[in-house]
Rosetta silent file (secondary structure, phi, psi, omega in degrees, C-alpha in Angstrom):
SEQUENCE: XXXXXXXXXXXXXXXXXXXXXXXXXXXXXXXXXXXXXXXXXXXXXXXXXXXXXXXXXXXXXXXXXXXXXXXXXXXXXXXXXXXXXXXXXXXXXXXXXXXXXXXXXXXXXXXXXXXXXXXXXXXXXXXXXXXXXXXXXXXXXXXXXXXXXXXXXXXXXXXXXXXXXXXXXXXXXXXXXXXXXXXXXXXXXXXXXXXXXXXXXXXXXXXXXXXXXXXXXXXXXXXXXXXXXXXXXXXXXXXXXXXXXXXXXXXX
SCORE:     score description
SCORE:     0.000 S_00000001
   1 L     0.000  131.293 -179.045   23.281  -22.121  113.387 S_00000001
   2 L   -62.809  149.508  179.099   20.776  -22.334  116.286 S_00000001
   3 L   -68.572  141.418  177.746   22.082  -23.581  119.614 S_00000001
   4 L   -74.209  -16.857 -179.044   21.412  -27.252  120.366 S_00000001
   5 L  -123.022   98.585 -176.196   20.741  -26.300  123.964 S_00000001
   6 H   -60.157  -22.442 -176.942   18.113  -23.534  124.325 S_00000001
   7 H   -64.097  -19.181  179.845   18.916  -23.167  128.032 S_00000001
   8 H   -79.563  -18.795 -175.176   22.096  -21.326  127.050 S_00000001
   9 L  -115.874  -14.754 -177.395   20.172  -18.612  125.221 S_00000001
  10 L  -130.036  130.369 -179.466   16.858  -18.411  127.078 S_00000001
  11 L   -69.605  144.916  172.535   16.326  -17.918  130.798 S_00000001
  12 L   -76.005  169.396  178.996   14.268  -20.422  132.717 S_00000001
  13 H   -61.163  -39.943  178.988   11.258  -19.237  134.721 S_00000001
  14 H   -62.688  -45.840 -179.411   13.307  -19.510  137.922 S_00000001
  15 H   -63.539  -37.642  179.572   16.145  -17.439  136.452 S_00000001
  16 H   -65.433  -47.667  179.186   13.701  -14.793  135.204 S_00000001
  17 H   -63.940  -44.302  178.816   12.001  -14.404  138.597 S_00000001
  18 H   -58.365  -46.901 -178.056   15.363  -14.431  140.381 S_00000001
  19 H   -63.315  -44.198 -178.327   16.782  -11.769  138.050 S_00000001
  20 H   -68.363  -40.787  177.446   13.768   -9.469  138.332 S_00000001
  21 H   -65.873  -39.678  177.918   13.609   -9.751  142.113 S_00000001
  22 H   -59.568  -46.955 -179.971   17.371   -9.121  142.349 S_00000001
  23 H   -61.601  -40.883 -179.510   17.031   -5.946  140.274 S_00000001
  24 H   -66.823  -34.387  177.096   14.096   -4.750  142.361 S_00000001
  25 H   -70.124  -46.718 -177.894   16.048   -5.318  145.576 S_00000001
  26 H   -66.600  -30.514 -179.505   19.191   -3.566  144.320 S_00000001
  27 L   -90.476    1.879 -178.625   17.164   -0.615  142.993 S_00000001
  28 L    65.625   18.126  168.722   15.152   -0.344  146.247 S_00000001
  29 L   -67.600  -29.064  169.303   11.906   -1.036  144.412 S_00000001
  30 L  -114.012   96.532 -173.808   11.739   -3.700  147.118 S_00000001
  31 L   -67.647  163.035  176.061   13.151   -1.820  150.147 S_00000001
  32 L   -54.392  135.323  178.684   15.078   -3.442  153.006 S_00000001
  33 L    90.392   -2.776  179.741   12.742   -5.385  155.282 S_00000001
  34 E   -64.810  131.767  176.448   10.069   -6.032  152.659 S_00000001
  35 E   -80.935  123.082 -177.238    8.129   -9.240  153.339 S_00000001
  36 E   -99.484   93.723 -178.543    8.191  -11.363  150.197 S_00000001
  37 L   -74.710  120.244 -176.684    4.946  -13.333  150.182 S_00000001
  38 H   -59.021  -44.435 -175.587    5.397  -16.423  148.025 S_00000001
  39 H   -66.998  -39.992  178.652    1.762  -16.637  146.963 S_00000001
  40 H   -67.276  -37.807  177.167    1.562  -12.989  145.946 S_00000001
  41 H   -67.713  -35.030  176.512    4.797  -13.268  143.985 S_00000001
  42 H   -59.585  -43.335  179.054    3.456  -16.390  142.285 S_00000001
  43 H   -69.952  -39.929 -178.664    0.467  -14.403  141.056 S_00000001
  44 H   -61.701  -44.535 -176.600    2.576  -11.396  140.113 S_00000001
  45 H   -93.025   -5.967  179.974    4.980  -13.395  137.941 S_00000001
  46 L    56.912   52.314  179.005    2.370  -15.946  136.819 S_00000001
  47 L  -133.674  177.860 -179.706    4.543  -18.900  137.801 S_00000001
  48 L   -78.886  160.954  175.481    4.287  -21.864  140.156 S_00000001
  49 H   -59.654  -40.066  179.548    4.879  -21.729  143.896 S_00000001
  50 H   -61.088  -38.267  179.319    7.888  -24.025  143.418 S_00000001
  51 H   -63.988  -45.354  179.840    9.402  -21.558  140.930 S_00000001
  52 H   -63.354  -44.443 -178.637    9.073  -18.636  143.356 S_00000001
  53 H   -63.659  -39.223  178.516   10.521  -20.635  146.237 S_00000001
  54 H   -66.459  -41.621  178.185   13.494  -21.734  144.142 S_00000001
  55 H   -62.259  -42.979  179.298   14.139  -18.141  143.006 S_00000001
  56 H   -67.983  -35.050  177.594   13.982  -16.905  146.609 S_00000001
  57 H   -64.134  -37.966  178.025   16.261  -19.723  147.742 S_00000001
  58 H   -67.835  -38.397  177.030   18.863  -18.621  145.200 S_00000001
  59 H   -69.433  -27.662  175.304   18.606  -15.028  146.434 S_00000001
  60 H   -65.226  -40.918  177.569   18.986  -16.409  149.956 S_00000001
  61 H   -63.800  -36.213  178.525   22.306  -17.952  148.919 S_00000001
  62 L   -78.374   -2.544 -179.948   23.343  -14.535  147.527 S_00000001
  63 L    65.425   21.333  173.106   22.370  -12.972  150.912 S_00000001
  64 L   -88.212  -16.773 -178.974   19.951  -10.534  149.282 S_00000001
  65 E  -129.595  144.979  173.524   17.074  -12.277  151.054 S_00000001
  66 E  -118.441  167.257  179.697   16.728  -13.619  154.598 S_00000001
  67 E  -137.380  149.496  175.092   14.277  -16.105  156.025 S_00000001
  68 E  -124.558  133.503 -175.125   12.584  -16.662  159.361 S_00000001
  69 L   -54.046  127.790  178.191   11.278  -20.092  160.305 S_00000001
  70 L    66.032    7.511 -177.731    7.572  -20.425  159.540 S_00000001
  71 L  -122.592   -2.965  174.076    7.398  -16.726  158.624 S_00000001
  72 E    96.014 -155.859 -173.618    8.683  -16.632  155.055 S_00000001
  73 E  -113.800  151.072 -179.339   11.223  -14.493  153.202 S_00000001
  74 E  -139.768  150.878  172.838   12.334  -10.883  153.640 S_00000001
  75 E   -71.531  131.897 -176.962   14.571   -8.440  151.774 S_00000001
  76 L   -57.035  134.864  179.215   17.866   -8.207  153.658 S_00000001
  77 L   -73.698  164.371  175.801   18.130   -5.165  155.934 S_00000001
  78 L  -107.127  148.321  174.421   20.905   -2.546  155.712 S_00000001
  79 L  -159.273  157.261  178.269   23.275   -1.554  158.518 S_00000001
  80 H   -62.542  -42.970 -179.445   26.606    0.175  159.009 S_00000001
  81 H   -61.405  -40.735  179.660   28.109   -2.983  160.514 S_00000001
  82 H   -63.144  -45.103 -178.478   26.965   -5.029  157.535 S_00000001
  83 H   -66.308  -38.906  177.680   28.497   -2.602  155.034 S_00000001
  84 H   -62.541  -40.441  179.357   31.801   -2.464  156.905 S_00000001
  85 H   -66.238  -41.851  177.368   31.963   -6.268  156.898 S_00000001
  86 H   -59.443  -46.207 -176.262   31.148   -6.398  153.188 S_00000001
  87 H   -68.265  -37.863  177.663   33.848   -3.841  152.417 S_00000001
  88 H   -62.590  -45.538  178.222   36.484   -5.572  154.550 S_00000001
  89 H   -66.703  -38.230 -178.156   35.817   -8.855  152.740 S_00000001
  90 H   -63.127  -40.004  179.682   35.651   -7.076  149.401 S_00000001
  91 H   -61.064  -43.151 -179.286   39.129   -5.576  149.837 S_00000001
  92 H   -62.968  -48.589 -176.610   40.626   -8.987  150.524 S_00000001
  93 H   -72.040  -44.845 -176.711   38.909  -10.676  147.572 S_00000001
  94 H   -61.855  -43.133 -178.098   39.135   -7.756  145.146 S_00000001
  95 H   -67.497  -39.260  176.797   42.850   -7.246  145.668 S_00000001
  96 H   -62.080  -44.274  179.096   43.581  -10.931  145.201 S_00000001
  97 H   -67.155  -37.700 -179.732   41.581  -11.002  141.966 S_00000001
  98 H   -65.090  -44.864  179.638   43.168   -7.740  140.773 S_00000001
  99 H   -60.221  -44.528  179.312   46.718   -8.997  141.296 S_00000001
 100 H   -62.565  -43.464 -178.633   45.964  -12.175  139.368 S_00000001
 101 H   -64.334  -44.197 -179.603   44.298  -10.256  136.550 S_00000001
 102 H   -67.990  -30.561  177.489   47.150   -7.760  136.187 S_00000001
 103 H   -69.710  -22.170 -177.048   49.671  -10.589  136.190 S_00000001
 104 L  -118.001   24.618 -179.153   47.849  -12.144  133.215 S_00000001
 105 L   -64.654  147.847  179.176   46.888   -9.010  131.281 S_00000001
 106 L  -146.070 -174.537 -176.573   46.862   -9.279  127.487 S_00000001
 107 H   -62.755  -40.308  179.867   45.680   -7.322  124.436 S_00000001
 108 H   -64.237  -42.908  177.541   42.048   -8.388  124.817 S_00000001
 109 H   -60.981  -45.669 -178.804   42.015   -7.346  128.471 S_00000001
 110 H   -62.687  -42.607  179.224   43.570   -3.982  127.619 S_00000001
 111 H   -63.596  -42.446  179.187   41.069   -3.362  124.805 S_00000001
 112 H   -65.085  -39.369 -179.567   38.116   -4.253  127.037 S_00000001
 113 H   -68.263  -40.531  176.008   39.408   -2.017  129.825 S_00000001
 114 H   -56.748  -47.763 -177.360   39.902    0.913  127.437 S_00000001
 115 H   -64.537  -43.970 -178.739   36.316    0.537  126.200 S_00000001
 116 H   -65.846  -40.898  179.973   34.828    0.175  129.689 S_00000001
 117 H   -67.313  -41.405 -179.892   36.721    3.170  131.043 S_00000001
 118 H   -60.654  -43.388 -179.672   35.783    5.341  128.065 S_00000001
 119 H   -68.128  -36.805  177.433   32.079    4.553  128.494 S_00000001
 120 H   -66.125  -43.260 -179.048   32.279    5.193  132.244 S_00000001
 121 H   -63.049  -38.807  179.192   34.024    8.535  131.729 S_00000001
 122 H   -59.983  -44.686 -178.035   31.371    9.639  129.229 S_00000001
 123 H   -73.162  -32.799  177.432   28.554    9.051  131.685 S_00000001
 124 H   -67.737  -38.749  176.910   30.514   10.647  134.558 S_00000001
 125 H   -62.031  -40.559 -179.531   31.111   13.772  132.451 S_00000001
 126 H   -70.311  -35.357  177.050   27.392   13.987  131.709 S_00000001
 127 H   -63.658  -37.196  177.489   26.485   13.519  135.363 S_00000001
 128 H   -65.331  -22.109  178.096   28.717   16.476  136.214 S_00000001
 129 L   -86.350    0.797  175.154   26.638   18.486  133.760 S_00000001
 130 L    93.781   15.022 -178.863   23.527   17.731  135.806 S_00000001
 131 L   -90.800   45.458 -168.917   21.894   15.004  133.710 S_00000001
 132 H   -67.660  -43.508 -174.665   21.379   12.865  136.802 S_00000001
 133 H   -57.724  -33.607 -176.509   17.799   11.670  136.374 S_00000001
 134 H   -88.783  -19.131 -166.338   18.575    9.961  133.105 S_00000001
 135 H  -120.614   -4.708 -177.568   22.011    8.568  133.888 S_00000001
 136 H   -58.535  -49.603 -179.884   22.215    7.424  137.514 S_00000001
 137 H   -63.362  -39.134  179.901   21.265    3.825  136.736 S_00000001
 138 H   -65.948  -34.914  177.148   23.535    3.799  133.691 S_00000001
 139 H   -60.232  -43.560  179.755   26.440    4.995  135.840 S_00000001
 140 H   -61.169  -40.938  179.367   26.011    1.988  138.122 S_00000001
 141 H   -63.550  -47.440 -177.023   26.035   -0.352  135.121 S_00000001
 142 H   -73.181  -33.660  175.989   29.170    1.213  133.615 S_00000001
 143 H   -63.702  -43.865  178.411   30.944    1.510  136.953 S_00000001
 144 H   -63.644  -40.302  179.885   30.381   -2.193  137.575 S_00000001
 145 H   -63.891  -40.678  179.156   31.585   -3.037  134.070 S_00000001
 146 H   -61.344  -48.753 -179.385   34.788   -1.034  134.560 S_00000001
 147 H   -68.332  -32.551  175.376   35.625   -2.767  137.827 S_00000001
 148 H   -64.023  -40.919 -179.470   34.693   -6.140  136.324 S_00000001
 149 H   -64.195  -35.784  179.854   37.121   -5.530  133.452 S_00000001
 150 H   -56.611  -36.674 -173.871   39.949   -4.779  135.859 S_00000001
 151 L  -108.825   10.347 -172.158   39.775   -8.310  137.284 S_00000001
 152 L   -68.302  -18.503  178.303   38.501  -10.249  134.267 S_00000001
 153 L   -95.226   12.023  173.861   41.853  -11.954  133.605 S_00000001
 154 L   -62.628  135.045 -176.373   41.987  -13.377  137.116 S_00000001
 155 L   -92.276    4.947 -178.848   42.675  -17.114  136.827 S_00000001
 156 L  -110.972  106.401 -175.960   40.797  -18.041  140.015 S_00000001
 157 H   -65.137  -29.828  178.577   37.083  -18.608  139.368 S_00000001
 158 H   -67.338  -41.775  177.384   36.299  -18.704  143.095 S_00000001
 159 H   -61.045  -42.763 -179.482   37.743  -15.230  143.606 S_00000001
 160 H   -62.705  -42.569 -177.766   35.694  -13.900  140.692 S_00000001
 161 H   -69.414  -44.173  178.298   32.459  -15.419  142.015 S_00000001
 162 H   -63.211  -40.565  179.600   32.975  -14.226  145.602 S_00000001
 163 H   -62.376  -41.042  178.991   33.896  -10.781  144.335 S_00000001
 164 H   -57.706  -45.120 -179.658   30.720  -10.615  142.219 S_00000001
 165 H   -65.020  -43.663 -179.101   28.565  -11.292  145.273 S_00000001
 166 H   -66.346  -40.385  179.458   30.391   -8.765  147.429 S_00000001
 167 H   -65.490  -35.817  178.075   30.284   -6.068  144.744 S_00000001
 168 H   -61.454  -44.229  179.101   26.555   -6.664  144.347 S_00000001
 169 H   -70.298  -39.087  178.275   25.972   -6.029  148.058 S_00000001
 170 H   -62.385  -40.986 -178.689   28.329   -3.046  148.089 S_00000001
 171 H   -62.369  -32.583  178.889   26.487   -1.543  145.126 S_00000001
 172 H   -60.734  -41.760  176.600   23.221   -1.722  147.077 S_00000001
 173 H   -72.748  -38.401 -176.422   24.656    0.652  149.684 S_00000001
 174 H   -59.499  -33.396 -178.482   26.418    2.760  147.062 S_00000001
 175 H   -64.165  -19.696 -178.457   23.099    3.628  145.437 S_00000001
 176 H   -74.106  -23.510 -168.611   22.067    5.459  148.589 S_00000001
 177 H  -128.747   28.950 -176.723   24.758    8.121  148.350 S_00000001
 178 H   -60.454  -40.786  179.673   25.467    8.789  144.674 S_00000001
 179 H   -63.091  -50.194 -179.293   24.795   12.532  145.021 S_00000001
 180 H   -65.317  -30.275  179.705   26.988   12.893  148.111 S_00000001
 181 H   -58.005  -42.457 -179.242   29.576   10.663  146.467 S_00000001
 182 H   -81.271  -20.515 -178.431   30.185   13.266  143.768 S_00000001
 183 H   -76.550  -37.931 -172.186   29.907   16.152  146.207 S_00000001
 184 H  -105.924   -1.175  179.250   32.650   15.055  148.598 S_00000001
 185 L  -153.486  156.975  178.490   35.068   13.203  146.315 S_00000001
 186 L   -99.430   83.581 -176.796   36.306   13.213  142.746 S_00000001
 187 H   -63.895  -36.168  179.352   35.281    9.697  141.725 S_00000001
 188 H   -60.054  -41.215  177.972   36.096   10.404  138.096 S_00000001
 189 H   -67.259  -40.052  177.918   39.695   11.218  139.054 S_00000001
 190 H   -59.525  -44.980  179.313   39.912    8.070  141.178 S_00000001
 191 H   -64.472  -39.497  179.711   38.763    5.983  138.207 S_00000001
 192 H   -62.415  -43.396 -179.594   41.222    7.739  135.883 S_00000001
 193 H   -66.249  -40.626  177.902   44.139    7.004  138.218 S_00000001
 194 H   -62.993  -44.643 -179.914   43.114    3.362  138.617 S_00000001
 195 H   -60.062  -48.912 -176.935   42.778    2.992  134.854 S_00000001
 196 H   -62.955  -42.122 -179.403   46.171    4.536  134.102 S_00000001
 197 H   -67.536  -34.750  178.647   48.010    2.432  136.687 S_00000001
 198 H   -68.324  -45.087  179.992   46.356   -0.751  135.396 S_00000001
 199 H   -63.963  -36.951  179.243   47.226   -0.004  131.771 S_00000001
 200 H   -75.195  -11.679  179.435   50.803    0.829  132.750 S_00000001
 201 L    77.510   19.536  179.024   51.043   -2.479  134.605 S_00000001
 202 L   -85.428   87.436 -172.060   51.953   -0.818  137.907 S_00000001
 203 H   -60.442  -49.111 -175.788   50.438   -3.522  140.115 S_00000001
 204 H   -65.115  -39.340  178.236   51.283   -2.055  143.520 S_00000001
 205 H   -66.627  -42.391 -179.926   50.042    1.411  142.617 S_00000001
 206 H   -63.295  -43.486  178.316   46.831    0.009  141.170 S_00000001
 207 H   -59.657  -46.394 -179.545   46.256   -2.119  144.270 S_00000001
 208 H   -62.270  -40.482 -179.973   46.797    0.878  146.556 S_00000001
 209 H   -67.075  -40.157  179.055   44.416    3.026  144.496 S_00000001
 210 H   -67.935  -40.321  176.705   41.662    0.397  144.524 S_00000001
 211 H   -60.465  -44.810  178.317   42.043   -0.083  148.270 S_00000001
 212 H   -64.559  -37.929  178.212   41.752    3.677  148.776 S_00000001
 213 H   -58.562  -44.302  178.845   38.759    3.756  146.399 S_00000001
 214 H   -69.077  -43.684 -179.601   36.952    1.221  148.587 S_00000001
 215 H   -61.652  -39.116  178.055   37.978    2.957  151.831 S_00000001
 216 H   -61.377  -40.660  178.955   36.652    6.293  150.564 S_00000001
 217 H   -66.286  -40.661  177.723   33.302    4.698  149.855 S_00000001
 218 H   -60.690  -46.331 -179.559   33.199    3.127  153.319 S_00000001
 219 H   -59.665  -45.472 -177.605   33.920    6.478  154.954 S_00000001
 220 H   -67.876  -46.430 -176.388   31.248    8.278  152.960 S_00000001
 221 H   -70.275  -36.531  176.379   28.520    5.669  153.338 S_00000001
 222 H   -60.536  -44.737  178.654   29.214    5.196  157.061 S_00000001
 223 H   -63.449  -42.780 -177.449   28.830    8.932  157.561 S_00000001
 224 H   -64.338  -47.296 -177.613   25.690    9.010  155.426 S_00000001
 225 H   -67.677  -36.062  179.294   23.975    6.130  157.229 S_00000001
 226 H   -63.550  -40.526 -174.763   24.929    7.486  160.659 S_00000001
 227 H   -86.869  -18.637 -170.765   23.442   10.889  159.931 S_00000001
 228 H  -135.188   28.087  178.262   20.399    9.870  157.939 S_00000001
 229 H   -59.712  -44.565 -179.973   19.133    6.478  159.102 S_00000001
 230 H   -66.041  -41.174  179.049   15.842    8.030  160.154 S_00000001
 231 H   -64.049  -36.317  177.869   15.647   10.044  156.942 S_00000001
 232 H   -63.892  -43.048 -179.748   16.279    6.937  154.906 S_00000001
 233 H   -61.998  -42.427  179.273   13.443    5.119  156.643 S_00000001
 234 H   -63.348  -42.733 -179.869   11.074    8.024  155.981 S_00000001
 235 H   -61.869  -44.175 -179.851   12.140    8.162  152.337 S_00000001
 236 H   -66.201  -37.661  178.093   11.593    4.439  151.843 S_00000001
 237 H   -64.498  -39.915  178.853    8.179    4.621  153.519 S_00000001
 238 H   -63.505  -39.699  179.668    7.196    7.480  151.215 S_00000001
 239 H   -67.426  -21.157 -177.576    8.272    5.466  148.201 S_00000001
 240 H   -92.141   -8.302 -171.200    6.095    2.604  149.397 S_00000001
 241 L   -54.096  -28.743 -179.343    2.910    4.607  149.942 S_00000001
 242 L  -102.700    8.906 -178.805    1.462    3.446  146.645 S_00000001
 243 L   -79.454  152.461  171.559    2.709   -0.146  146.894 S_00000001
 244 L   -62.287  151.577 -177.656    0.347   -3.105  147.322 S_00000001
 245 H   -54.904  -33.768 -176.067    0.274   -4.305  150.964 S_00000001
 246 H   -74.556   -6.407  177.860    2.201   -7.506  150.148 S_00000001
 247 H  -114.816   25.151  176.523    5.216   -5.468  148.977 S_00000001
 248 L  -102.646  161.989 -174.236    5.533   -3.292  152.072 S_00000001
 249 E   -78.798  172.215 -178.666    8.122   -3.640  154.801 S_00000001
 250 L   -55.061  -40.087 -172.355    7.730   -5.256  158.209 S_00000001
 251 L   -69.120  -15.198 -174.453    7.245   -1.917  159.938 S_00000001
 252 L   -87.752    0.000    0.000    4.173   -1.011  157.944 S_00000001
C-alpha cells in the first residue's frame, strides 16, 4: 500500500541539495575552503535561491560549512587542532553510546553486526589484494555501517545524533590517509578484535579496543597532516584545475 505521506519516501529539494553537497564535501569534490556561491549553486541544481540557502544552513549546523558576514558560505577548512578536538569529543560520545548499546544487545543487533562485519571484512580483504581504485569509497561506506551497528542499540537518541555528526567529520579526515592507514596499522585486525569482543559481550574490552582504534587514527592523521600539509594543498589545487571558477577555493 502506498505511503499516505510522500515526504517519508521522497526527498525534498532542500534535502536533495543538502545530501549532494554533503557528499561532495566529504569526498573532496568540494575541497576545504571552497567558496559556495548561492547563485551558481542555484543554477547548478536548478532550484530556488531559498532552497540553496536552506540546504547550506543545514550544512552549517552540521559544521561542514562556515559563513562569513556579507561574504557567503565556505567549505569548512581542515586542521590538526580541529581533528584532535573532533576525536576527543568522539571518544566521549562513542564510548557512552557503545556502553548503552552493548548493555541492550539482542538477537537483531547481533545479526546486524555479523552482517556488517562480514561485508567490511570482504572489502578489506580485496583492498589488501590491491583493488583500491574500485573499493576505497565502498570501504568507507562499510566501515561506517560496522561502527553504526556497534552502537545501534543505544537507548539515548542524543548520543546517537551527536556521534553521527562527529563520525562524519572524522571520516572527512580519514579519507586523506587510507593508503597510509593500511601501511602502518592492521585495521582489519582491529576491526576483528572489536567485533569479537562485542559479540562476546565483553564491554570493557570492547570499549578499550574502540578507544585505541580512535587513538591510532589520531596518531596517523596528525603525522600525515604535519608532514604533508603543503602536499595536500598542491594536490587539492591540481584536482581543481578543471573546476569552474565558482567551485574553487579562496586561495585561487
